[in-house]
N, C-alpha and C positions, 0 to 999 in steps of 0.2 A: 949936819947931824939931824937925824929925824928920830927924836925920842919915841914918838908914837910907834913907828915901825919897829924899833928896837924892842919895845915892850911886847908888841904883838908877836914878833918872831920868837923871842925868848919864851914867852908863855906857850906858844904853839909847840916849840921843840921839847918843852918839858911837860906837856900835857896839863898845864896849869891854867885855871880861870883867873881873870883879873881880881875877882873877889878874894880868892885864896892868896894871890900875891899881896894884895892890900893887907890882909890879916897877918901874913908872915913878916912883912917889913914895917908894920905899924903905921900905915898911911890909910886914910879913908878911901873907900872904894870910889867915891866921887872924884877924889884927886887923881887916883890911878886912871880912871876913865878919861878925865880931862887931859891928862898927860898923853895918854894913848891916842886921843883924838886931836892932839896938837893945839889945844886951847890954852894950856899953861906949860911952862917949863918947870925945871926943878933946880934945887940947890945942889952943889957938889956932894954934900953929905947924903942927900937922897939918892943921887946917882950911884954913889958908892954902895948904899944899901941894896939897891936894885941889882947891881952887878954881882955883889956878894951872894945874893939869894940864888943866882943862877951859876955860881961858882966861876965867874968870869972876872977878868980885870976890867976896869972902867973902859979902857980903850977897846977891848973886845966887845963889850956890851954896846958901845957907841957904833962900832963897825957893823953890827947887825942891821942898823938902820940906814946904811949907805948903799 
C-alpha cells in the first residue's frame, strides 16, 4: 500500500488540493502532506475518513496507490 499515491491520485481525480482535503477531513495540512510524501502513515480511522471523502471504500482508496 502506498498511501501517498492514493492521496495524490484521489485528489487529482477530484480536482482537490491537499489543503482542501485536510480541511474537509479535519486533519492538518502538514499531516496530509507528510502522508502524501510517505513520511508518516495513518490510523484506520483516518484512512476511513479519507476514503469516505472521496466516496470510496477503504479497499478502493488503498487500491489507488497500487
